[in-house]
N, C-alpha and C positions, 0 to 999 in steps of 0.2 A: 585361522581365526576361531576362537572359542565362542560358542553361542550359548546364550542363557535361555533355556526353555521354560515357559510358564507351566507349572504343574496343574493339570486339570484331571478330573476323574474321567474314566472311560465313558461313563453314562453322559456326562455333560458334553463331551466331545461329540458323541453320537447325535445328541439332540441339536447341537449347533449345526453340524453338517446337514442334518435332515431338514431343518427349518430355516436355514440361511440361504442367501443368494451367493453362490460360490463364484467368485470372479478371478480369472486368471489373466495376468499381464505377462506377456512373453518378451523378455529382454534378451533372449538368446538367439532366436530365429528372426532377426530383424531384416527386412527386405525393403529396398528402395526408401530407406529412411522412415519406415512405417513400422509400428508395433501392433501386433495382433492381440486382441482382447476377446475373451470368451466369458460369457455370463450364463450360469445355470440357475434356474429358478425352481422353487418349490411349486407345488400344484397351484394353478391359477384359481382364484375364487370367482373371477368374472370372465365371461367370454369376450367382451369388448374391452380392449385396453389401449392405453397410450403410453408409449415409451419415450422418455425425454433425455436430452442432455441439457445442462443449464444454459439459460439465456444470460444470466449473470449470477454472481455468487456474493455472499456477504463480504463487506470490506472493500469492494471494488467500485461500486457506484457507477457502473458503465455497462452498456449493452455489448457483450462480447460474443454471444452466439457460439458456444464451444462445439455445437453440433456440426458446424461447417468444416471442421477438421477431420470428420469421420468419413471413411470410404468403405464400400463393399459390404454394407450391413446385410445380415441374413437372420431371419427369424425361423427357428426350426422346431418341429414337434418331437415327440418322444421316439419317433421312428427315423428321425433325421430328414424328414421331408420339409421343404421350404414352405412357409406360410405366406400368403399374400398380404401385403401391407400398403398403406398409403402414406407418402411423405407429406406431412402437413406443412412443415416449414423446415428451416435448417436444423432445428433442434428436436422436432417432434414427429413420431411415427404412430400411425393409428392402425390397429388390427381388429377385425371383426371375427367373432367365433373362434377365439384363440385359447379355448380351454386347454388345449393340448400343448401349448407353448412350453418348451422346457429349456431352450437355449437361444442366445443371441451371440453372433460373432461379427466382428468388424475390425477394421484397421484404423489406427490413429496417426494422423499427421501432427507434427509439432507446430506450435504458434511462433516460436522464435524465428523460423525461416521466413515467416510471413510479415514480420514487423515493418520492414522498409517499404512494403507495397501496400499503401493505404488507398489505392484507386477504387477498391470495392468495399472496403470495410476498415473502420478505425482499428489500429493495432491493439492487441491485447497487452495490457501492462505486464511487463516481463515477469515480475515476481508472482503474478497469478497465471502465468503462461506455462507452456510445456516445451521441453527440449529433448530431442532424440539425436545423439551423436554416437553412433555405433562404436563400441570399443573405447569410448571416452567417458561419456556422462549421460545420464537420463534424469531430467528434472520432471518429476511426476507430481504435478499439482493434480490431485485425483479427480477433481471436477472436470478436467479435460480428457480423462481416460475412461471414466465410469459413468454409466447412465442409471436411470431408475424408472420404475413403472408406477404410474399413479396409484395411490392407495397402498403402495408397498414400501413407502419411504421408511417406515418403522420396523421393517423386517431386518434382522441382523445380516451383515455381510461377512463372508469369509474371503479374505483377499489373499491370493497366492501369487507371489512374484517369482517367476523363473528368471534367474540371473546368472551371469558368468560367475564361476566359482571364486574368481579373484576380485569380485566387486563387493563393496560394502554399502548398505543402505542406511543413510542418516535419516532418522525419524524419531518421533516421540513414542511410536508404537512399539509393542513388545513382540518379538519374533517367537512363535510358539512351536517351531520344529527345529530339529538338530541338523538338518541337511545343509550342506554347503552350496547346493544348487538351487534351493528354493527358500523363500521366507514366507511364513504364514502369519496372518494377522486376523483377529476377530474384532469386528466393529459393531457397535450396538444398532446403528441405523445409518441412513444415507447422510444425515447431517454430520455424523461422526466421520463418515468417509470423506466428505469434502473438507473436513476440519483437520485432515491428516496428510500433509504433503510428505513425499519421500524423495531423496536424491541418491541415486546409485552411481558410484564411480569407484575407481581403485582407492583403497583405504587411505584417507588423510583426515583423521578426526582426533579430537581429544575429549575426554570426559573428566569432569571434576565437580566438586560440591562447593557452592557459594551461597552463603546466607541460608543454609539449610535446604537448598534446592539442588538436585542433581541436573547437571547440564551436559549436553553433547553438542559440540561444534564440528560440523563436517564441512570441508572446503574442497571446491574444485578450482584449481588454478591451471589453465591449459598449458602454460609453459613451465610450470613448477616454480614460478617466481616466489610464491608464498606457500607456507605450510600452516596448518591449523594452530600449531603451537606458537606461531608468531603473534597471535591475537589473544592468547590466554590471559596475559597480565592485565591488559586493558579491559577485557570482557569481564574478568572476575571482579575488578574494581567497580565496574559499572553495575553489575548485578547486586553486589553487596549494598551499594548505595541505594539502588531501587527498592530492594527488599526492606531496607531500613525506612525509606520514605513512605512506602505503602503500609508497613506494619501489618495488622491483621486483615487488611483488605486483600492481600494476595495469599492464597493457600496452595499455590503450585508446589508440588514435590519434585517435578521434573520439567525440563524444557529443552527443546532441540532447536538449533539454529542451522539452517541449510544455506551456506554461503557459496553462491556461484559467481565466479569472477570471469567476466567476459573478455576474451582476447581479440586480437585483430584478424586471426585466421578462421575462427569459427563463425557461427551465425552473427550477423550484424544487428545488434539490438540497441534500443535507446531508452527503454523504460526502467531506469535504475531506481532502486528503492527497495521496499519490503512489503510483505502482506502478512497480516496477523492471523494466528489461530490460537485455540485455548492453550495448547502445550507446545507450540512451535511457531517459528516464523521462517519464511523463505525470503532470501535476500539476494539481490542481483546488483553488482557493482563492477566498474571497469577494472580489469587487471592492471592497466597502466597507471592507476592511482598510486601515489607514494603510500608507504605504510602508515605514516601519521595521518594521512587523509582518510584511509580506510578505518583506522582506529576512531577518528572523529565521526565518520559516518555510522560506525557501529554504535557509538555512544548516542548519537542523535537519532538515527533512523531505527535501529533495533530496539532502543529503549522505548521509542514511541510505540512500536508494535507490542512490546512486553506490557506496557501500561494498558493496552487494550484487554488484557486478561481481566481487568476490573470493569471496563466500560468500552464497548457494549457487550463483550462476550459473556460477562456474568451479571450485568445489570442492563436491561434493555426493554424495549417495548414489544408488543405482540407481533408487530410486523417483522421483527428480527427473529423472535422466538419461533414463529410459525412461518419461516421464510419459504416463499413460493419461487422455486428455481425457474419455473417455466413462465410465470407471469408475475414478476416481483412487485410487491407493494412497498414503497419506501417510507421510512420514518421521517418525521419533521425535525429530528433532533441531531443533525450532523454537527451543530454548534457544540454539543456536548460530546458526542461519540468521537469526532475527529478533532474539533477545536480544543475541547477540554483535555484530550489525550496529548495533543501537541503542547499544550500549556504545561502539563505534568512533565513532559519530556525535557522541558527547559527549566521548570521550577525546581525539579529535584536536583539538577546540577548545581544551582546556586545554593540551595539549602543543605546539600551534602558535601559542599566544598570542591566540586569538580571544576567549576569555573568561578571567576570572581564577579563582584557586583557590577563592574564596568562592562564585562563581556555580556552579562545578562541584559543590561540596559541596551547594549548594541543590538542584541537579537530582537528585543522588543521594537526598537527603532526600525529595523529592517522589515519587520512585519507590518508596521504602520505604513511604511513606504510602499511595500508590495501590495497592500490592500487597496491602494488608490488606483490600481489597474483594473479594479472590478467595480460593479455597481453598488455603491455604498447605501443606496436607498432600498435595495431589494430585500424584503423580509426574509430572514434566514430560514424560517420555518417553511415558507413557500418554496424557496429554492431547493431545500432539502427534500421535501415531499415529491418534488417534480424533477429531481436531478437527472433522471434518465431521458427527459425530453430535450429536444434540440435547443429550445429557447432558454433552457436553464443550465445545461451541462457545462457550458463554457465558464460558468460562475463557480463550478465545484471547487476548484483549487483555492478559492478564497476561504474554505473551511480551515486551512492551515495558517491563514493570515488573520483575517478578521475573526474567525472562529476562536483562535487563540486569544485575541485581544478582548473579545466579549467575555470569555471566562476569566481573564485577568481582571477586568473591571468588576465582574461579579464577585471575585475574590476580595477585591478592595472594598466593595460595597458591604459584603458580609462582615469583614473585619471592622469596618467603621461602626456598623450597627451593633456589633457584639463587644465593642471595646477591645478588639483583638482576640477574643476568645474563640471565634469560629471563622474559618476560611472555606474556600472552595473544596479543598481536600476533605475537610470535616463533613461538609454537606454530602459529598459523594460517598463517604464512608457510611453515613446514616442512611442514604438511599440504598446502598448495597445491602445493608442489614435489614431494611424493610422489604426489599425484593430479593433478587438473586437469580442464579442461573436457570432455575426451573420455575420462577414466578415472575412473569413479565408485568410491566405496568401498561396502562392504556395510554396510547400516544398523545391524545389530546388532553390528558389529565396530568401530564408531567409537572407543570408549574404548580398545580395544587398540591402535588406530592412534595415538591421542594419546599413549599410554604409549610407543610406539615412537619417535615423533618428538621427544618431550621427554626421554625417558630417566628419567622419574620415575614409578615405579609407585604412589607415594602419591596421585596424582591420580585413580586408579581408586577409591580409598576415598571421595574427595570426590564423584565422580560417582555412586557407588552410594548414598551417603547423601542427597545433596541434589538431584540431577537425576533419577536413576532411582528414588530412594527417597522416603519420605514424611516425612523429617525436615525441619522448618523450618530455613532457613539462618540460622546465628548471625551476623547482620550486625555486631552490636556487637563480637563477638570478632575478626572480620576487620578491621574498621575501626580497632580499637584498635592492631592491628599496624602501621598506617601513621599513627599519631598522631592519630586522630580519635576523639572520644567523643560519646556520645548524652546530651543533656540533656532535661529535661521542662519544659514550660511550659503553664500553664493559661490558656485563653482566657476572656475575659469571656463571660457567658451570651449566646447569640444565638438569634434566631428565624429559622428557615428550614425548608424542606421536606425537605432532605437534610442529612446530617451535615457534608459538605464543600461549602460554597457554591461553591467554585471549579469544581465539576463541573456547573455550570448552563450550559445552552446556549440558543440562541435560534432559533426557527422563524420565518423572515421571512414565509412564506405566511400563517400563522395569527396572527402577532404575539403569540407565546406563548413562555414559558420552558419548556424541555424538559430532560430529565435523562438521563445515561448510565444504561443499564439495570443496570449493576453498582454504581451509587451506593447507599449505605446510607441508608435513610429515617430521618428524625429522629423522636423520640418523639411530637411533635405530629402528624406525618403519619400515623403508625400509629394514633393515637387517633381521627382523623377518617375513616379508611378511604381515604386517598390512595393511589393506585397509581403505581409508578415510571414507567409509560407515560402517565400523565395529563399534559396540557399546561396550564400555569398561564396563564389569561387575565386574571385580576384578583385583587386582594387588597383586601378590604373595599370593593369597587366601584371601586377605582383600577386602571385598565387600564395596560397597558405601552406606553410611548412610548420606543422604542429611541433616539431622538435626545435624550431627556432621562431616560435610565434611572436616573441618580443620584437623581432625585426619588423614584422607586419604591423604590430601595434605602434611602434615608433614611427613608421612611415605615416600612418593615419594621423598621428599627432602633428606632423609637419604641414598638413593641408590647411591653407589659408582661406579666409572668407572670400567668396567669389571665384575661387580657382575652379577651372574646368576639371571635372572628375568623371571617370568611367567605372561603374560597378558592374562586374560580370556576375550574373546569377544563373542558377539552375531553377527553372520554373516548371512545375508539373503540368503536363499536357496529356491528359488521358493516362495511358500506360507508360508514357515515356517522359523524360525530362529534357526540356529545351534549354540550350545555352543562349542567354540574351545579354546584350550590353545595354545598360541604362546610363544615360549621360545627363549631366546638368552642372550647374554652378554650386559650389559648396556653400552650405549654410551652417554656420557654427551655432550650436545651441547652448545657451547659458541656463543652468539649472539652479533653482533655489532649493537647497537641501535643508530639511528639518532634522535637528539633532536633539537627542535627549541627554540631559545632564542632571546630576544630583544638585539640589539647591545648596548654595554655600552656607546659608543660614536658615535652615528649616525651623519651623516652630516646634516646640516640645511635642505637641500632638502629632505633627507630621513625622518627626524623627521616630517616635515610638511606633507609629503605624508602619513606617518603613522597615524598622528592625523586625517587627513581627512578620511582615510580608516576605522579607528576604531570608529569614531564618526558620520560619514556620513555628516559632515558639510563641507561647501565650503571653 
């Protein structure tokens, strides 16, 4: 493989080496599924120091404690003598009189192997996790491999990755040496370190230019079922549409996509999705997905992460700009960071012709339905600010449902106020022009800034009622203004464990059906003592065959009201899973479904606003 080395002057190289934190990640000498890391420091300015691994990282909104995956840590002085330290918690080490500290060494375990064991700690979301499969693949989300010292977060890092010579590292970083056995990267500070994931595996990547931006897509497919080239056409089409939708809001000249496809033989993981970075995104999806499903996931999920390049990566509050990895302070504005981004990820598809208007309405309808599984009266700003606390974290996923709907309604509100001249996208563009990557806004002053950039004080009333307030958002009222009405439709009585069967998932390891913890239990489940964390192994003795899952579904459809039913479940009991039979008489649940539809005869004003909303045109 030919490498491209960045040309640096000898003097600049010497200065970087002298003043940077040299970090070595050894992917060659891997032992017991652990990777050795060595960090060498410039001269300490303080005798008392604290060395940290992140408690959480931007974009995850969960306490993950990456330090719990670290073993055998040693702090060494300039003579190789071990220094005494105190372990404060999973993530933090305290050293006294450490003026001579020059090196830290430790071993890293990966989080992928730990995902199915949640007895002690909630699993790390896979795209923000780490994976070590010797000879196969290394998913290096750098926050799981590299620590930092207080007050040295702004010191440059020189990252050296020792790798097998036949491995390629997919990353947005530029390799600065010509060796086939090492890759060397220079990063401005610790924030840039955590913003720069890498995936090392045998080469399967493509590079191309789309919309004036250079992209690299690297793929790990354990069985070789997929190649990077399989996804080029769809990815290129998506990126061109995104760049056109964003216009001057996106200035990226390069972008890397790290696609890890999870197989049945490797680590059993469940956190499928993606995590955003300024110039890259790490993506985890099941390899068993059909190609068209992966293409759709790339369009929906990866586009969401790419839109984060605007918000919050380049337009954000002080809490994000000055992120505290050890003791994070969260922003009030997940409605905008995540909800607004998810809205963009759907809006651009209708405005750029990737989906039709009926598909777009179907997606909005699904988000309204899903949002009803959460507390509709909880102020979004309060939930967002406190999302790491137990009493709020279960409401987090509503940012992708109600958060999207809030920004949709604000879009409609702005278009009505401006006679179609301004929408949510225009507001975010103006906000990004007023602030930017290096100029954060004050968290509690955002609504005032939005009034300033739009010129419409009326949106403060919207914000105080529906975002910072406890009033449920009147979706029907806003949708009516764009010529959309809500109809009601009763479904035939059905038998299942949760009210919405679409929220059923599958655990490959246990061959069981599992459920989102926010799913509403059906009346039958409540009657037999079923818990939402139970995993369904069998129904009336009929086990699950994922290759012929339709037979299982067809059997469930034959169950009659009052019929005796036995549900075999796996229930967590400490470190083990108990197999339990739950018995009861079937209760069939009739659901009233709300559906969205375009009005047959909208008023001229409604039709005009609808056209502006769906096309983005003035």
